[in-house]
N, C-alpha and C positions, 0 to 999 in steps of 0.2 A: 504493499499501500503507500503511495506516495504522500508526504507530509510535507506541510508548507507553513506559513507563518501563522495560520489559524490553529495547528496542533501545538505551536510552542505558547499560543495565548490560553489555549484550555488548560494545558498543564500548569501555566503558571496561576491561572484562576484556582486550580485546585489546591496547588500548593498553599497559596493564600489562605483559602477556606480551612484545610486542614490544621494550618498552624494557629489561626485565629481559634478553633474550637479546640483545640489540644490546650492551649493556655487558658482558655475561658473555663475550662473544666477542671484544671488544676486548682484555679483560683475557688471554685465553687467548692471542692472537696475540703481545701484548708479552711473556708469560710464555715463550713458546716463542723468541721473538727473545733475550730474556736468557739463557734455558738454552743457546743455542747459542754465546752468548761465553762462558759458563761451562765448555761442554765443550771448547771450542778451547783454553783455559788448562790444562783437565785433561790433553787429549790430548798437550800437552807433555810431562807427566810420565810417560806410558807408553812405556816404550823396546821397540822392535822386536826380536825374537828372530832368531836365525840361521835358524830355519824360514820366518819371515815373510820375510826379503831373499831365500832361494830361491825361495820363492813367487812373489814380486811379479816378479822377475827372468824368471821362466819364463812368467809369464802376460801381461807386458807387451805382447810382440809380438802377441798373439792379440787383442787388445782393440780392435774397429774404432772409427772415428772417427763415422761415419754413425749418427744417431740411431735409424733403423729397424732397420738390422743389429744395433745395439747391443742393441735389446729383444727382438730375434728370438734372441740367444744366451743359452745358459745362462750363470748369474753364476759366473764362475771363482772357484775357492778359493784367494783370495789371501794369506790370513791364517791364522794358527795358531788353535786353539779357545782357548788361553791370552790370546792378544792379543784376540779379538774379546769374550771373556768381560770383560776389563778395560773395554774400550770401551764395551760395553752398561752394565755397573755405572757408569762414568762419567756416562753419558747419563740414567741414571735417578736418580742424586744430584744432576746439575745441575736437572733438572725439580722435584725436591723443593725444592731451594734456591732457584731462581727463584720459585717459586709462594710462597714462606714471605717471601722477602726485598722482591722488588721491585727496581727500580734506576731511578737518574735519567738517562733517555735525553735528549739534546738535542732541541729542538723540530724539528730538521732531520731527526731520524731517519726514514727511508721504511719503512714497514710491508708487507712481502708474505707474511707468513705466510698459510695458506689460511683461517685462522679470521677474516681481515679480510672474506672474503665474507658471513660469518654477521652481522657487525657492519653491513656497509653495506646488507644487504638488509633486516635488522629495522629499521634505522634508518629506512630509506623507507617500511616498512610502518607504522612508528608515527606518523610525521608524516603520512601519507595518511589513518591513522584517526582522528587529532584533526582532521583537515580535514572529513573527512566529518560527524564528531559536530557539529562547528560550524556545516555548512552546515544540519544537519537543526534545529540551534537556531534559527538565522536564519530557516529557513522555519517553523518552528512559533511563533516570535515575530512575524511577518508583516513581518519585513525583507526577505524574498526570496518573491516570490509563486510560487505551485506550479508554474505551465509553467517559470518561468526555473531554479527549484529541480530539477526533472527534468531540463533540458537540461545544467545546468551541472554536475551529479553524474555524467554520463558522461563528461565532458570529462578529460583528463590532468590529474594532480594539480597540476600548475605552473599551468595554466590556472585552475584551482579557486582556488588560493592567491592568484595577482592578481587574479582578480574579487573575492574576499573582501577582500582587502588593497590595493584600488586607491587608495581616499583615503590611508590611512597610507603608502602608496608615495610617493605624489605630495608628500606633505608631509615626506617622509624620514624618518618615525617608523619604517618599518621597510624594511630593504634585504634583498631575496630573492635576492640573486644567490648568495649561500651556499648556498642552498637548491637553488638551480639546480644547482651544482657536485654536491650529493649525487644529485641524480637522474641527474647525468651518470655519477656513479661506479657508482650504482645498476644504471644500464643495461648498464653494463661487467661487472658482477659477474652479471647474470642472463642476458646474452649472452654467453657466457663463449667468445669466438672464440681462436684462436692469439695474435692480436695483444693482445687485452685479458689474457689469461692473463699475459703478460709485462709488460703496460703498467700494470696496476692496481697501483699502489704508493704511495699518498698519503703525504705528510709528517704526523706528529703536528700540526704548526701547522696544516694544512687541516683535518683533523678538530676541532681546537679551535675553529676559526673557524665551521665548522659546528653545533657543539654550541652556541656562543653564539648563534647565529641562532635554532635549534631553541629553546632557552630563553626567548628573547625572543617568538616565537611563542606558546609555550604561556602565558606571561604576559599577552600580549593577550588570548588566548582565554578565560582564565579571568576575567581582569578585566571582560570583556563578559557571560559567562555567569552569574558568580556563584554557581555551583553549590556548595553548602555543603560538601560532602564532597570536592571535587577536591583533590589533593595533588599533581598532576603536575610542577608547576613545580619545589616544593620537592624532590621524590624525583629530578628530573632534574639539579637544581643540586647536590644531595649526589653524585650518579653523577660527576659532572664533577670536582667537588673531590677525590675519592677518587681518581679516576683521576690527576689532576695530581699529587697528593702523593706517590703510590707510583710513577709512571712518567716524571716529567718534571723537568727541572732548573728 
């Protein structure tokens, strides 16, 4: 299939989209983590009523420990309407506060919020898209002949990256191990088994290392391609710095 400027335009639009979605989701994940911390402090100030105590005591023996049976039973009425309203209000306030303030999490903080899935999958799609664009560039500038291009384009994304960056990797200019880690996380996100559901919880430090490698890769691609209007490296760098300033110590 012949490819012209429209193909490059669509690949650029897709990479912009995936990048925006990746960082939008990681901000949501950290925002909910911080909101949960705020809520726990707010709940300490909510006093239980006598009605709450009676309902909790009456229902405690009826709640099963087995996860299947627990999901098959109707949710018991264990709190008064007054307390439920206070807790709901506290959660709404916590979410607004977290979104506006941000928090300085340690880099050892593990991220388990469900929005992590959106970050991991979109970041994986972002890297794959810019890799596909660079492969097309290499083919159309005769650095990769068409037969090899057609074959390598169908290979797994890490194989494509190793093929493109073989010389740089051997010279230690690019270390792709952190990108391999990204795709291990991506596989857990898209194959959401019971084990992966509880095991997918990277630390902030892991994501920062992945992002640094992503940034290096974008810089390398842009240096070779020399496309006048490309600004992905700058945009990615700004996203990283904004995240660090808002969410990390």
